[in-house]
C-alpha positions in Angstrom: 0.1 0.0 -0.1 3.0 2.3 0.8 4.3 1.8 -2.7 1.0 2.5 -4.7 0.4 5.8 -2.6 3.2 7.6 -4.6 2.0 6.5 -7.9 -1.6 7.3 -6.9 -0.5 10.8 -6.3 1.2 10.9 -9.8 -2.0 9.6 -11.3 -4.0 12.4 -9.8 -1.4 15.1 -10.9 0.2 15.6 -7.4 3.7 15.4 -8.4 5.9 14.5 -5.4 9.1 15.6 -6.7 10.5 19.2 -5.7 8.7 19.2 -2.6 11.6 20.3 -0.7 12.3 24.1 -1.4 14.6 24.8 1.4 15.7 21.7 3.3 16.6 22.3 6.8 17.6 19.8 9.4 15.4 18.9 12.2 17.1 20.2 15.2 16.8 23.7 16.6 19.5 26.6 15.8 21.3 28.2 18.8 20.1 31.7 19.6 23.4 33.0 19.6 27.1 32.2 19.4 29.6 32.1 22.3 30.0 35.5 23.4 33.8 37.3 22.8 36.2 37.4 25.7 35.4 40.3 28.4 36.3 43.5 27.2 36.5 42.4 23.9 34.4 44.2 21.1 31.7 42.0 19.7 31.7 43.8 16.2 33.9 45.2 13.7 33.1 47.4 11.0 34.1 46.2 7.5 37.1 48.3 6.0 34.8 49.3 3.2 31.2 49.6 3.1 29.4 46.7 1.2 33.0 44.7 0.8 33.2 41.6 3.1 36.4 40.5 1.9 37.9 39.8 5.2 41.7 40.1 4.4 41.1 43.9 3.6 40.9 44.4 7.7 44.6 43.5 8.0 45.6 46.5 6.1 48.5 44.2 4.5 49.0 45.2 0.6 51.1 41.8 0.4 48.4 39.9 1.7 45.6 41.6 -0.7 48.0 41.1 -3.7 48.3 37.3 -2.7 44.7 36.3 -1.8 43.9 38.3 -5.3 46.2 36.6 -7.2 45.3 33.1 -5.8 41.5 33.4 -6.6 42.4 33.5 -10.3 45.4 31.2 -10.3 45.0 28.4 -7.9 44.9 25.1 -9.6 42.4 23.3 -7.4 40.1 26.5 -7.8 40.6 26.3 -11.5 39.9 22.7 -11.8 36.4 23.4 -10.0 35.8 25.8 -12.5 36.0 23.4 -14.9 34.0 20.8 -13.1 31.3 23.9 -13.2 31.4 24.1 -17.1 30.9 20.3 -17.1 27.9 20.4 -14.5 26.3 22.9 -16.8 26.9 21.1 -19.9 25.1 18.0 -18.3 22.3 20.2 -17.0 21.9 21.1 -20.8 22.1 17.6 -21.9 19.2 16.4 -19.6 17.0 19.4 -20.7 17.1 17.9 -24.3 14.6 15.1 -23.5 12.1 17.8 -22.6 12.1 19.0 -26.4 10.9 17.6 -29.6 13.8 15.3 -31.4 14.2 16.5 -34.9 16.3 14.9 -37.5 16.5 15.0 -41.3 16.9 11.8 -43.3 17.9 11.4 -47.0 18.8 8.7 -49.6 19.4 8.0 -52.8 19.2 4.5 -54.8 20.1 3.5 -58.3 18.8 0.1 -59.7 19.7 -1.5 -63.0 18.5 -4.9 -64.3 18.6 -6.8 -67.3 15.8 -9.1 -68.7 14.7 -10.7 -71.9 12.8 -7.3 -73.2 15.9 -5.1 -72.3 17.4 -3.1 -69.8 15.7 -1.0 -67.1 17.1 1.7 -65.1 15.5 3.4 -61.8 16.9 6.4 -59.8 15.2 7.1 -56.5 15.7 10.0 -54.3 13.8 10.7 -50.9 13.9 12.7 -47.8 12.1 13.2 -44.4 11.9 15.0 -41.4 11.2 12.9 -38.5 9.8 14.5 -35.3 9.3 12.9 -32.1 8.3 13.9 -28.7 7.7 12.4 -25.3 4.8 14.2 -23.5 6.2 14.8 -19.9 3.0 13.9 -18.3 4.4 13.0 -15.0 7.7 14.9 -14.8 10.0 12.3 -15.5 12.4 14.2 -17.8 11.7 17.7 -15.9 12.8 15.8 -12.5 16.1 15.0 -14.4 16.5 18.5 -15.8 15.9 20.1 -12.3 18.4 17.9 -10.7 21.1 18.7 -13.2 20.4 22.1 -12.8 20.8 22.1 -9.0 24.0 20.0 -9.3 25.7 22.8 -11.2 24.4 25.3 -8.7 25.9 23.0 -5.9 28.9 22.9 -8.0 29.4 26.9 -8.3 28.7 26.9 -4.6 31.6 24.4 -4.0 33.8 27.0 -5.9 32.7 29.7 -3.4 33.6 27.4 -0.6 36.9 26.5 -1.9 37.6 30.2 -2.6 36.8 30.6 1.2 39.4 28.1 1.9 41.9 29.1 -0.5 41.8 33.0 0.8 42.4 31.4 4.3 45.2 29.1 3.1 47.1 31.7 1.6 46.6 34.0 4.5 48.2 31.3 6.7 50.9 30.4 4.3 51.9 34.2 4.3 51.7 34.8 7.7 53.7 31.4 8.3 56.4 33.2 6.3 56.1 36.3 8.2 56.3 34.4 11.5 59.7 32.6 10.3 60.9 35.8 9.4 60.1 37.1 13.1 61.9 34.3 14.7 64.7 34.9 12.4 65.2 38.3 13.9 64.3 36.8 17.5 67.0 34.2 17.2 69.5 36.6 15.5 69.1 38.9 18.4 69.5 36.0 20.7 72.5 34.9 19.1 73.9 38.2 19.3 73.0 38.4 23.3 74.5 34.6 23.8 77.8 35.7 21.9 78.0 38.7 24.3 77.7 36.4 27.5 79.9 34.1 26.0 82.6 37.0 25.7 81.8 38.0 29.3 82.4 34.5 30.8 85.6 34.1 28.8 86.6 37.6 30.0 86.0 36.5 33.6 87.4 33.1 33.2 90.7 34.9 31.8 90.5 37.3 35.0 90.1 33.9 37.3 86.5 35.2 38.3 84.8 32.2 36.5 85.6 28.7 35.8 85.8 26.6 32.6 82.2 25.1 33.0 80.9 28.6 32.6 82.2 29.0 29.6 81.6 25.6 28.2 77.8 26.1 29.2 77.3 29.2 27.5 79.3 28.1 24.4 76.7 25.3 24.1 73.8 27.9 24.4 75.3 29.9 21.8 75.7 27.0 19.2 72.2 25.9 20.1 70.9 29.5 19.3 73.0 29.3 15.8 71.5 25.9 14.9 67.9 27.0 15.5 68.8 30.0 13.3 69.8 28.0 10.4 67.0 25.7 10.6 64.6 28.8 10.6 66.5 30.0 7.5 65.7 26.7 5.6 62.2 27.1 6.9 61.6 30.4 5.5 62.5 29.3 2.1 60.3 26.2 2.2 57.2 28.3 3.2 57.7 30.6 0.2 57.8 27.6 -2.1 54.6 26.4 -0.4 53.0 29.8 -0.9 53.9 29.6 -4.5 52.1 26.5 -5.2 49.1 28.1 -3.5 49.2 30.8 -6.2 49.6 28.1 -9.0 53.4 28.6 -9.5 56.4 26.5 -9.4 57.9 26.5 -6.3 61.0 28.1 -7.5 59.3 31.1 -9.2 57.5 33.4 -6.4 59.8 36.5 -5.4 59.9 40.0 -4.7 57.8 39.2 -1.3 57.9 42.0 1.2 60.5 41.6 4.2 57.7 41.7 6.8 58.4 40.1 10.2 55.6 41.8 12.1 52.0 40.5 12.5 49.4 43.3 11.4 46.9 44.5 14.2 44.0 42.2 14.2 41.6 44.5 15.5 38.2 43.4 17.3 36.6 40.2 17.0 34.3 40.2 13.7 30.7 40.3 14.2 29.2 36.9 14.3 25.5 37.6 14.2 22.7 35.1 14.4 23.6 31.4 14.1 20.7 30.9 11.7 21.7 33.6 9.4 25.4 33.0 9.3 25.0 29.1 8.6 22.5 29.4 6.0 24.6 32.1 4.2 27.7 29.8 4.1 28.2 28.3 0.5 28.9 24.9 1.9 25.6 24.8 3.7 23.9 26.2 0.6 25.6 23.6 -1.6 24.4 20.7 0.6 20.8 22.2 0.4 20.8 22.2 -3.3 22.0 18.5 -3.2 19.2 17.6 -1.1 16.6 19.2 -3.5 18.3 17.6 -6.5 18.2 14.4 -4.8 14.4 14.9 -4.3 13.6 15.7 -7.9 15.4 12.4 -8.7 13.1 10.7 -6.6 10.0 11.9 -8.5 11.9 11.4 -11.8 12.3 7.6 -10.7 8.7 7.4 -9.7 7.4 8.9 -13.0 9.6 6.2 -14.9 7.1 3.7 -13.9 4.1 5.4 -15.1 2.4 5.3 -18.5 4.2 7.5 -21.3 3.2 8.9 -24.5 5.3 9.5 -27.7 4.3 11.6 -30.3 5.7 11.3 -33.9 5.3 13.0 -37.1 7.3 12.4 -40.2 6.9 14.5 -43.4 8.4 13.3 -46.5 9.3 13.6 -50.3 10.3 11.1 -52.9 11.2 11.5 -56.6 11.8 8.6 -59.0 13.0 8.2 -62.3 12.6 4.9 -64.5 13.9 4.2 -68.0 13.7 1.3 -70.1 15.8 0.3 -73.4 14.2 -2.3 -75.1 13.7 -3.1 -79.0 10.2 -4.1 -78.4 9.2 -0.8 -76.8 11.5 1.7 -78.6 9.0 4.5 -78.2 9.1 4.4 -74.5 11.0 7.1 -72.9 12.0 7.9 -69.2 9.1 8.1 -66.6 9.3 10.3 -63.3 7.1 10.6 -60.5 7.3 12.4 -57.2 5.3 11.9 -53.9 4.7 13.7 -50.9 4.1 11.9 -47.7 3.1 12.7 -44.2 2.9 9.9 -41.4 1.7 10.9 -37.8 1.2 8.8 -34.9 1.1 8.3 -31.2 2.4 5.5 -28.9 1.2 4.8 -25.4 3.6 2.6 -23.2 2.5 1.2 -19.8 5.1 -0.7 -17.9 3.6 -3.9 -16.6 6.6 -5.9 -15.5 10.3 -5.1 -15.5 11.8 -7.6 -13.1 11.3 -4.9 -10.2 14.2 -2.6 -11.8 11.8 0.4 -11.6 11.3 -0.2 -8.0 14.8 -0.7 -7.3 15.9 2.9 -8.8 13.1 4.5 -6.8 14.5 2.8 -3.6 18.0 3.5 -4.7 17.2 7.4 -5.3 15.2 7.7 -2.0 18.2 6.2 0.1 20.5 8.8 -1.9 18.0 11.5 -0.8 18.1 10.4 2.8 22.0 10.3 2.5 21.9 14.0 1.3 19.6 15.0 4.1 22.1 13.5 6.6 24.9 15.3 4.9 23.0 18.5 5.3 22.5 18.1 9.0 26.3 17.2 9.4 27.4 20.3 7.1 25.1 22.4 9.3 26.6 21.0 12.7 30.3 21.5 11.3 29.5 25.1 10.3 28.3 25.7 13.9 31.2 24.0 15.4 33.7 25.9 13.2 32.4 29.3 14.1 32.0 28.4 18.0 35.4 26.6 18.0 36.9 29.6 16.2 35.3 31.9 18.8 36.6 29.9 22.0 40.1 29.2 20.6 40.5 33.0 19.8 39.2 33.8 23.2 41.7 31.6 24.8 44.5 32.4 22.7 44.3 36.0 23.6 44.5 35.3 27.2 47.5 32.8 26.3 49.2 35.8 24.6 48.6 38.3 27.6 50.2 35.5 30.1 53.2 35.1 27.9 53.8 38.6 27.7 53.9 38.8 31.6 56.2 35.7 31.4 58.4 37.5 29.1 58.6 40.6 31.2 59.2 38.5 34.3 62.0 36.5 32.5 63.5 39.9 31.5 63.5 41.0 35.0 65.0 37.7 36.4 67.8 37.8 33.9 68.9 41.5 34.7 68.8 40.4 38.4 70.9 37.3 37.8 73.2 39.0 35.5 74.0 42.0 38.3 74.5 39.5 41.0 77.1 37.5 38.6 78.9 40.5 37.7 79.0 41.7 41.3 80.5 38.3 42.2 77.4 37.4 44.4 76.7 34.2 42.5 78.1 31.9 39.9 76.9 31.6 36.3 74.5 29.1 36.5 71.4 31.4 37.5 72.4 33.6 34.6 72.3 30.9 32.2 69.3 29.5 33.6 67.4 33.1 33.3 68.7 33.5 29.8 67.2 30.2 28.5 64.1 30.9 30.2 63.8 34.5 28.7 65.0 33.4 25.4 62.2 30.5 25.4 59.5 32.8 26.6 60.2 35.3 23.8 60.1 32.5 21.1 56.8 31.2 23.2 55.2 34.5 22.9 56.1 34.7 19.0 54.4 31.2 18.5 51.4 32.4 20.6 50.8 35.5 18.3 51.2 33.5 15.2 48.5 31.0 16.6 46.4 34.1 17.5 46.5 34.8 13.8 45.6 31.5 12.8 42.5 31.6 15.0 41.3 34.7 13.5 41.8 33.4 9.9 40.0 30.5 10.9 37.0 32.6 12.2 36.9 34.7 9.0 36.7 31.5 7.1 34.1 30.0 9.1 31.8 33.2 9.0 31.9 32.8 5.3 30.9 36.1 3.3 29.3 37.1 0.2 32.3 38.1 -1.7 33.0 34.5 -3.4 29.6 35.2 -5.3 31.0 37.9 -7.4 34.1 35.5 -8.6 34.2 35.0 -12.2 35.4 32.1 -14.1 39.3 32.6 -15.4 40.6 31.7 -18.6 41.1 28.2 -19.2 44.8 27.0 -19.2 45.6 26.4 -22.8 46.8 22.6 -23.5 50.6 22.2 -24.6 52.1 19.4 -26.4 54.9 18.2 -24.2 56.6 16.6 -27.2 57.1 19.9 -28.9 58.9 21.2 -25.9 61.3 18.2 -25.7 
């Protein structure tokens, strides 16, 4: 009985496909996101009215140029644009079944025969214009077409999602370069300080005011700083190469980057808005919605394929024939010609009776696919909420961590100053100085890492909040194909 209900609905003209206009999960949205940290502004105005490109908030010309370049040159994005072109072509192909199919046919035949009375020849030329059309009574072909169009829309939204991710990846890569350069500067300064302390311990050793152990310990600390600095030098080169790949360039071709070693001011936490508004505006969520609608249309199309169908056909035609006979018995008989116009029309009714349950299996498969897309939509919404909530919580925690590390650096510097003064005055050996120096330099590097992590948290928040700017993207020029054999 349950299986007969959809068929009855179709028979009554109540098409079950296309029922879901704006699919949503069956759980309630929260009223608000986690509030920002105490004392932190909850909103931040956009740098320009109507422009929600988040990277403009950083007032970093290099970042702006890199992101803009990546949106047109990133290879993964270009591949998605090609996938969109393919999806639109498939939608056009699916729409073809909803229109009459027209073709032209023509033929020429020549016949020559021999008999007792003579030789006969005939030439026939014919042409026809068959036209056929299947009446889409129950929306079978419309369902396929609508599903393909929705697939194309979902693919376009996939591009917007990837554009958001690409902009965040480029920002992460660029500020990883900035962070590495900042650590270069810090380690170079630390190496200089360690060399001064090494010179101090050597001088005091020569004066008999320190022992050889103090010199060896400071030499080890100096060499450790030098080794760290060399590692960071290599890291900068590697990070620049990774950034080049995001820009669609070979790793060795990116040059001319600004020698920046300071992060830009982040400003207040961006406005989050109402969770439902933020989530349903994200392109990944809207793409999941479109795929639910596409799957729903395919269910209706599968049901319609089990119902009767009517195909109309019309074939106008024309035929011309010439006959000749060469015979002594009929010397006066000449060539004879004839032409004829034809017109055939018909209608075919097809009623599926038994197909080995193939149609039923197709309906069940599409219903399962629809359910899978519904669950995917629910998970996508949950992931979107989690990304925003997680980014807000992590940024709040990271800001507090930066504040604590700044206090730790200040305390470590005071401790180092006190230990150094006591050592110079002969009130202590070098070990307290070395301990304080290691702690102070470690705190500096920890603070730099925390600042880098804070920038990353902010970038993640911008990515989670999405924005309308990817909708303005246009397809880049396709990459021309080149024959590698010609280059070789």
